[in-house]
N, C-alpha and C positions, 0 to 999 in steps of 0.2 A: 354399262353406261352409266351407272350411278356415280362413279369418281368424276366422269366427264360432266355430268350436270352438275356436281358439286363445284368443280372448277369454273364451270361458265355462269354460275350462278341461278340455275333451273331447279325446278323441283326434279326430284329423283324418282317420280313414278314412272310407269311404262308409257303412258300418253305423252308426257312431257318428253320423255327420251326419244320416242318415236319422232315427235315433231322438231326436236333438235337436230336429230340425224337428216331429216328431210329438209330442213332450212337451207336454202341456196348460199346463205352467209356462215354456214357452219364452219367451214374452212378457214374463212377470214376471221371469225371470232375466235377460233383456236390459235391462229397465229397472232393476233393482236392482244391475247391474253395478257394482262398486267401481272406478269409472274413476280415482280419485285414487291408487290403489295398484297399478296395473298394473305389473309388473316389466319392467324394463329390456329383458331378453331378449326378452320378449313383444312389447314397443313396436318393437324392431329387426325382429323377424320380421313384424310387422305392417306396417311400413314397407315391405318387400319386397313385399308385395301391393299396398299402396296406389300404388306406384310403377310397378306392371305398367300398361302401356297398355292391355290388354285388361280391366283391373278398373276400369271406368268404368261409372256408373250407364246411360249410354245403351247401351253394349256389353251389360250385364247385362240390359237390358230385352228384348233380342232372345231372351233364353231364358226369362224370366219375370218379372212383376211382382214376385213374391216375391223372386227374386235381385235385381233392381233395388233394392228397398227394404233388404235385407240389406247390399248393396254401399254404399248411402247411409249405412246405420247404421255400418257398419266405417269408413267414410271419416270421418264425424262423431266416431268414439270416436277415432280417430287423430288427427284435429286437435285434439280436447279434449284429449287427453294432451299433445301437443305444445305447446299453449297453456298448459295447467295446469303443466307442468314448466318453461317459460319463466317463468311468473308466480311458481313457487316460487322460483327462481332469484333474481328480482328482489326478491322478498320477504325473502329472506335477505340479500342485498345492501342492501336498505333497512333491515332490522334493523341490521345491521353500521354502516351509515352513522349510524342514529339513535343507536347505542351510542356511536359515536365523537363525535357531536354532543353527547350528555349529558356525555361525559368533558370535551369543550372547553368546553361551557358552564359546567361546573363550574370548571374552571380559569379561565374568564372572570370567572365571580364572585368568585373568590379574587383575581384581578388587580384586579377594580373595586373590591373592598374596600380593597386594599392602596392603590389610587388615591385612593379616597376619605380613607383615613387620611393619606397623604402630602398631600391637599389641604388637610386640617384642620391638619396640622402646619405647612405653608406659611401658611396663613391666621393661625395663630397666631404664627408668626415674622413675618409682615407686621404684626400689631398690636403685637408687641414691637418691631420696628423703628420703627414710626410713633411708638410711646411713646418709644424711644430718640432718635428724631430730633426730637421735641418737646422731650424734656428737654436734647439738646444745643443746640437753638435757644434755649431758656430760658438755658441756661448762657452761651451764646454773647452773648445779650443782657445777661445779668449781667455778663460780663466786660467788654462794650462800656461798660455804664453804669458799672462801677467804674473803667474807665480813664479815662471822662470825669470823673468825680469825683476821681480821683487826679490828673489834669490840673489841674483847678480847685483842687484842695487845694495841689498845687504852687505854683501861681501865687498862691494866697492865702498860702502860706507865704513866698513870696518878697516878697510885698507886706508881710506883718508884718516880715520882716527888714529892708526898705528903711524900714519905719516906726521900728523900733528905732533904725536908724542916724540917722535924722532926729531922733529923740527925744534920743539921745545927743549929737548935735552942737548941738541946741537948749540943753541943760543945760550946756554948757560955755561 
C-alpha cells in the first residue's frame, strides 16, 4: 500500500493506508490520478518499489487479490510515467527539430529565390549574348561582303585605269 499512498499523496503509514483503502472514493481517486504531472521525486521513489523483486503481481497475489490488483496498477502507472516522460522528451526534440526545419526551409526558400533570380539573369544574359552573336555574325557577313565588293571595286578600278591607258595610247 505504500506505493499507492505515495501516488495518491497520502501518508504511507498503516493507518493512512487502511483509511485510504476504506475510502469510498478510492477507486475514483485512482482513476482520476493526474499521471502526467507526477513529480520526479515521486517517480524515483515509485521506481524503488517497482524494482523490488517482491513487488510483483504473482508475489502480491499470495497476500490477496486486492494487493495483486494494486501492484499491477502501481506498475502500470510507473510504466505510464516512464513512457510519458520519454514521449515528452521526444516531443520536445521533435519540436526543436521542426523549428530548425522551419528555419532551414525559410533559408532554402530565400536561396531558391536567389537562384531563380540568378537563373533569370543568366537567361537574360544568354538572350543578350545570342543577340550579340547574331549581330556579330551579321557584321562579319557585312565585312565579308564589303571586302568582296572592295576587291571587285579594286579590280574594276584597275580595269578602268588600264582602259584609260589604252584610250590615251590610241589617241596619240
